[in-house]
N, C-alpha and C positions, 0 to 999 in steps of 0.2 A: 663179880663186880657189883657191889650194892650201892649204886648211885641213883639219885632221883632224876627226874627229867631235866631239871635246871642244870644239874651237874653234867648230864650227858651233853646238853647244848654247849656248855662251856668247854668240856673236854674235846669234843669233836671240832669246835671252832679253833681251839688252840692247836690241835694236831694238824688241821688243814692249813693254818697259817704257817706252821713249822714246815710242812711239806712244801709249800710255795717257796719259802725262804731258802730251804736246803736245795731245792731244784734250781733256783736262781744262781746259786753259787756252786752248783755241781758237787755238793757235799756227799761224802761217802755215808753220812748218817741218814740219808734218805730212806735206806732200807729199814732202819730202826723205826722211823716214823710210820712207815707202811705196816710194820708188824704191830705197832700200837693201834693203828686204825683197824687192822684186821682183828685184833683182840677185842676191841670195842664191838665190832660187827658181830663176832661170835657170841659175845656176852649178852647182847640184846636181841639178836636174831636179824636175819637179812631184811625182813619186811620193816621192822621198826627202825633199823639203821637207814634204809632208803628214805623213809619218811623224815627221819631226823636230818639226814643230809640235805634233803630238799628245803627244809626249814632253815638250816644253819648256813648253807653256802652263800646265799645273798646277803647275809648280815654278819659275816665273820668278825670284822672289827668292832661292830656295835656290841655284839655279845661279849667279847673279851673285855672291852673297855667298861661295860656295865658291871661285869663281875669284879674287875679290879677296883672300881669305885666303891662297890659294896664292901669288899674286903678291907679297903682303906678306911671306910667309915666305921666298920665294925672294930677295927684295930684301934681307932681313935677313941672309941667309946670305952675301951677296956682300961 
């Protein structure tokens, strides 16, 4: 997985939000999200994942909204 730190932040934030939502509705897709989270953990290593998770968890919505705004602005420029 060749993502820079910014993309790791967004990826983990999106996955953690998905995990929360799937858990709220008891979705069978919870296991898929867990596999994706575990894949990210394996790709970057346990230590970096733990650091990333500490940074991301308190700001899930902020990270996702910021990335979506940036993508929207980029798209409007094209």
